[in-house]
C-alpha positions as a printed NumPy array, in Angstrom:
array([[103.04 ,  49.849, -18.968],
       [103.023,  47.064, -21.501],
       [102.76 ,  47.501, -25.267],
       [ 99.114,  48.505, -24.81 ],
       [ 97.279,  51.217, -23.027],
       [ 93.532,  51.153, -22.016],
       [ 91.173,  53.999, -22.867],
       [ 90.595,  54.899, -19.26 ],
       [ 94.369,  55.386, -18.622],
       [ 94.701,  57.395, -21.817],
       [ 91.873,  59.617, -20.814],
       [ 93.829,  60.473, -17.657],
       [ 97.015,  61.197, -19.584],
       [ 95.397,  63.303, -22.401],
       [ 96.391,  66.634, -20.962],
       [ 99.95 ,  65.658, -20.211],
       [102.353,  67.62 , -22.471],
       [104.773,  64.681, -22.442],
       [102.129,  62.382, -24.111],
       [101.503,  62.479, -27.895],
       [ 98.625,  60.671, -29.476],
       [ 98.917,  59.738, -33.118],
       [ 95.797,  58.789, -35.137],
       [ 96.848,  56.135, -37.703],
       [ 93.395,  55.325, -39.192],
       [ 93.596,  54.14 , -42.812],
       [ 91.709,  52.159, -45.207],
       [ 93.47 ,  49.99 , -47.847],
       [ 92.1  ,  50.839, -51.31 ],
       [ 90.725,  54.254, -50.02 ],
       [ 93.926,  56.109, -49.075],
       [ 92.082,  59.402, -48.244],
       [ 89.478,  57.719, -45.84 ],
       [ 91.65 ,  57.797, -42.728],
       [ 92.521,  61.47 , -42.891],
       [ 88.849,  62.221, -43.597],
       [ 87.854,  60.337, -40.536],
       [ 90.48 ,  62.271, -38.538],
       [ 89.136,  65.558, -39.723],
       [ 85.649,  64.554, -38.743],
       [ 86.615,  63.79 , -35.278],
       [ 89.644,  62.434, -33.272],
       [ 90.96 ,  62.15 , -29.841],
       [ 91.788,  65.576, -28.473],
       [ 95.5  ,  66.46 , -28.989],
       [ 96.043,  63.698, -31.532],
       [ 98.003,  64.303, -34.797],
       [ 97.529,  62.318, -37.947],
       [100.114,  60.07 , -39.628],
       [ 99.114,  58.698, -43.027],
       [100.171,  55.143, -43.718],
       [101.355,  55.696, -47.31 ],
       [102.519,  59.302, -47.164],
       [104.214,  59.254, -43.769],
       [104.78 ,  55.728, -42.574],
       [105.914,  54.361, -45.956],
       [108.34 ,  55.266, -48.719],
       [107.659,  55.689, -52.36 ],
       [107.052,  52.314, -54.202],
       [109.921,  51.18 , -56.362],
       [110.928,  47.952, -58.097],
       [111.98 ,  46.314, -54.86 ],
       [110.909,  46.995, -51.283],
       [107.388,  45.892, -51.512],
       [104.034,  47.879, -51.603],
       [104.681,  49.712, -48.476],
       [108.411,  50.221, -48.18 ],
       [109.749,  51.417, -44.868],
       [109.971,  55.214, -44.768],
       [113.293,  57.148, -45.198],
       [114.558,  57.36 , -41.707],
       [115.569,  61.129, -42.012],
       [112.017,  61.876, -43.278],
       [110.492,  59.821, -40.492],
       [112.584,  61.636, -37.896],
       [111.439,  65.012, -39.393],
       [107.816,  63.861, -39.147],
       [108.161,  62.985, -35.478],
       [109.913,  66.307, -34.693],
       [107.1  ,  68.308, -36.523],
       [104.593,  66.53 , -34.323],
       [106.524,  67.656, -31.218],
       [107.844,  64.203, -30.553],
       [111.267,  63.797, -28.82 ],
       [112.932,  60.71 , -27.423],
       [111.279,  61.092, -24.044],
       [107.779,  61.705, -25.36 ],
       [105.206,  58.924, -24.579],
       [103.593,  58.148, -27.828],
       [100.194,  56.441, -28.062],
       [ 99.201,  55.107, -31.534],
       [ 95.687,  54.292, -32.437],
       [ 93.658,  53.212, -35.449],
       [ 89.999,  52.324, -35.71 ],
       [ 90.615,  49.086, -33.829],
       [ 92.001,  47.027, -36.755],
       [ 95.335,  47.12 , -34.975],
       [ 97.676,  46.833, -37.904],
       [ 98.002,  50.525, -38.697],
       [ 98.787,  51.55 , -35.167],
       [101.034,  48.567, -34.93 ],
       [102.949,  49.831, -38.024],
       [103.79 ,  53.013, -36.11 ],
       [104.6  ,  51.109, -32.94 ],
       [107.058,  48.911, -34.92 ],
       [108.606,  51.945, -36.614],
       [109.176,  53.837, -33.425],
       [110.534,  50.781, -31.624],
       [112.848,  50.136, -34.587],
       [114.382,  53.567, -34.265],
       [114.959,  53.117, -30.556],
       [111.923,  54.806, -29.024],
       [111.161,  53.322, -25.64 ],
       [107.777,  54.837, -24.729],
       [105.368,  53.84 , -27.381],
       [102.047,  52.222, -26.819],
       [ 98.917,  51.126, -28.761],
       [ 95.473,  52.131, -27.671],
       [ 93.771,  48.779, -27.208],
       [ 90.43 ,  48.836, -29.059],
       [ 91.352,  51.881, -30.977],
       [ 89.172,  54.891, -31.729],
       [ 86.142,  52.736, -32.262],
       [ 86.139,  51.602, -28.596],
       [ 86.963,  55.18 , -27.497],
       [ 84.05 ,  56.596, -29.261],
       [ 81.738,  53.766, -28.341],
       [ 81.806,  54.746, -24.669],
       [ 81.418,  58.409, -25.446],
       [ 84.916,  59.7  , -24.485],
       [ 86.   ,  63.113, -25.782],
       [ 86.372,  63.709, -29.557],
       [ 87.298,  66.923, -31.302],
       [ 87.749,  68.38 , -34.75 ],
       [ 90.463,  70.818, -33.509],
       [ 93.891,  70.374, -35.099],
       [ 96.741,  70.688, -32.612],
       [ 99.952,  72.66 , -33.159],
       [102.952,  71.59 , -31.19 ],
       [106.373,  73.093, -30.617],
       [108.953,  71.276, -32.803],
       [110.741,  68.269, -31.067],
       [114.245,  67.137, -31.321],
       [114.892,  63.425, -32.055],
       [117.926,  61.141, -32.05 ],
       [117.537,  57.929, -33.954],
       [118.985,  54.714, -32.595],
       [118.256,  51.96 , -35.094],
       [117.474,  48.486, -33.763],
       [118.775,  46.504, -36.673],
       [117.869,  43.141, -34.971],
       [114.196,  43.889, -35.52 ],
       [114.4  ,  43.988, -39.313],
       [114.969,  41.167, -41.87 ],
       [115.78 ,  42.274, -45.46 ],
       [115.532,  40.325, -48.62 ],
       [118.973,  38.706, -48.597],
       [118.629,  37.486, -45.036],
       [115.199,  36.013, -45.89 ],
       [116.773,  34.213, -48.923],
       [119.501,  32.797, -46.742],
       [116.932,  31.724, -44.019],
       [114.92 ,  29.936, -46.682],
       [117.991,  28.185, -48.097],
       [119.506,  27.192, -44.826],
       [116.254,  26.685, -42.97 ],
       [117.607,  28.668, -39.99 ],
       [114.398,  30.559, -39.05 ],
       [110.731,  29.899, -38.665],
       [108.954,  31.958, -41.355],
       [105.519,  33.056, -40.433],
       [103.049,  34.267, -43.115],
       [100.563,  36.494, -41.485],
       [ 98.014,  36.64 , -44.37 ],
       [ 94.618,  34.974, -44.769],
       [ 94.893,  31.248, -45.411],
       [ 93.634,  31.507, -49.065],
       [ 96.393,  33.948, -49.91 ],
       [ 98.947,  31.86 , -48.078],
       [ 97.815,  28.778, -50.003],
       [ 97.748,  30.599, -53.348],
       [ 94.019,  29.946, -53.835],
       [ 93.364,  33.568, -54.342],
       [ 95.496,  36.741, -54.538],
       [ 93.609,  39.98 , -54.722],
       [ 96.462,  42.347, -54.476],
       [ 99.855,  41.042, -55.605],
       [100.949,  39.764, -59.054],
       [101.823,  36.334, -57.843],
       [100.078,  33.916, -55.451],
       [101.433,  31.704, -52.843],
       [103.929,  31.9  , -50.028],
       [107.625,  32.   , -49.336],
       [108.99 ,  28.449, -49.252],
       [108.933,  26.851, -45.815],
       [106.616,  29.384, -44.28 ],
       [103.828,  28.463, -41.859],
       [100.561,  30.381, -41.726],
       [ 99.521,  32.269, -38.565],
       [ 96.791,  34.733, -39.591],
       [ 97.32 ,  38.147, -38.128],
       [ 93.695,  38.711, -37.126],
       [ 93.984,  35.826, -34.629],
       [ 95.996,  38.231, -32.473],
       [ 92.653,  39.864, -31.575],
       [ 89.451,  39.12 , -29.828],
       [ 86.512,  41.523, -29.744],
       [ 88.661,  44.17 , -31.343],
       [ 91.517,  44.09 , -28.788],
       [ 94.786,  42.254, -28.536],
       [ 94.564,  38.938, -26.827],
       [ 96.445,  38.383, -23.523],
       [100.074,  37.184, -23.493],
       [ 98.83 ,  33.758, -22.311],
       [ 96.416,  33.512, -25.28 ],
       [ 99.159,  34.578, -27.599],
       [101.39 ,  31.829, -26.253],
       [ 98.719,  29.329, -27.101],
       [ 98.647,  30.588, -30.716],
       [102.323,  29.951, -31.146],
       [102.742,  26.905, -28.887],
       [104.047,  24.839, -31.818],
       [107.12 ,  27.165, -32.045],
       [109.99 ,  26.908, -29.621],
       [110.728,  30.184, -27.9  ],
       [114.375,  29.747, -28.556],
       [113.858,  29.684, -32.434],
       [114.669,  32.638, -34.628],
       [111.513,  33.916, -36.33 ],
       [110.759,  36.127, -39.341],
       [107.254,  37.363, -39.742],
       [105.869,  38.715, -43.003],
       [102.614,  39.484, -44.778],
       [101.722,  41.162, -48.115],
       [103.557,  44.452, -47.647],
       [104.863,  44.571, -43.965],
       [101.72 ,  46.103, -42.497],
       [ 99.497,  43.238, -41.063],
       [102.612,  41.217, -39.974],
       [103.283,  43.806, -37.243],
       [100.439,  42.602, -35.016],
       [101.982,  39.105, -35.223],
       [105.432,  40.593, -34.339],
       [103.922,  42.207, -31.261],
       [101.979,  39.108, -30.303],
       [105.167,  37.011, -30.377],
       [106.981,  39.534, -28.296],
       [104.091,  39.578, -25.806],
       [104.227,  35.765, -25.76 ],
       [107.835,  35.835, -24.736],
       [109.612,  35.247, -28.053],
       [112.874,  37.084, -28.161],
       [114.311,  36.496, -31.585],
       [111.681,  37.988, -33.84 ],
       [112.244,  39.981, -36.973],
       [109.906,  41.653, -39.501],
       [110.536,  41.143, -43.243],
       [109.88 ,  44.755, -44.102],
       [109.097,  44.247, -47.789],
       [107.302,  40.973, -47.15 ],
       [105.762,  38.904, -49.93 ],
       [105.396,  41.796, -52.351],
       [109.14 ,  42.344, -52.081],
       [109.853,  38.64 , -52.405],
       [108.047,  38.257, -55.637],
       [109.77 ,  41.302, -57.114],
       [112.787,  39.119, -57.642],
       [112.14 ,  36.842, -60.626],
       [114.388,  34.04 , -59.318],
       [112.702,  33.591, -55.872],
       [110.663,  30.464, -55.535],
       [107.053,  30.51 , -54.424],
       [105.011,  27.7  , -52.905],
       [101.326,  27.24 , -53.338],
       [ 98.65 ,  24.607, -53.203],
       [ 98.976,  24.309, -56.902],
       [102.668,  23.463, -56.784]])
């Protein structure tokens, strides 16, 4: 298996006790919408993980709008869902990709080796009439041992050093208008981290599914595969599809700036570039 799993394969695996599906549907600005959708209907056997309550920590002065969750709390969440180190985890959202990718990244970061994303998400699953239920599963508690993969994460100080020394390629995953500082609908400041290039995260997809590794290579062909890369977005969520796309394209040295731009601007002395500067 690669990072992704197709709906036909998942349908065959649904009854396997070693497989756990996780519904990650969410809507920014409507934090209750994803859970409501889950209750109305989800893939049989799936549990629900909330982006802001389960897959993020409480917002503080630094760390961004969606800080990484406390690892012990995240471990407990997994165990409550019956997830152990050997469990095959399939994450899905409504086809947007970013919310499932957040769980994929977190699980990979703590050392989980069997985590996949349902390509096309719940929307594609439902579109072809595959089984949906309102039944809430109850699983025997799992046991999880965390093995942090620190090489996947870039924190604020490392990003500052990378900007100063120009040692990394910085990739801003947001829409071009936000990258340029033309508009900023969410954060208090507009623009981008100095030196960053723009690779919009939605370009990872075509027709609601992740593009092929060959197509991802074309997206990033201006970046040498030997270079060290840090990807970021507004809060660390929509950068994860770019993280995955880079890994699928064969880039080895890729990190996610967990707090992303919303963390960067929380430090008053950090510079910001924009079209107006």
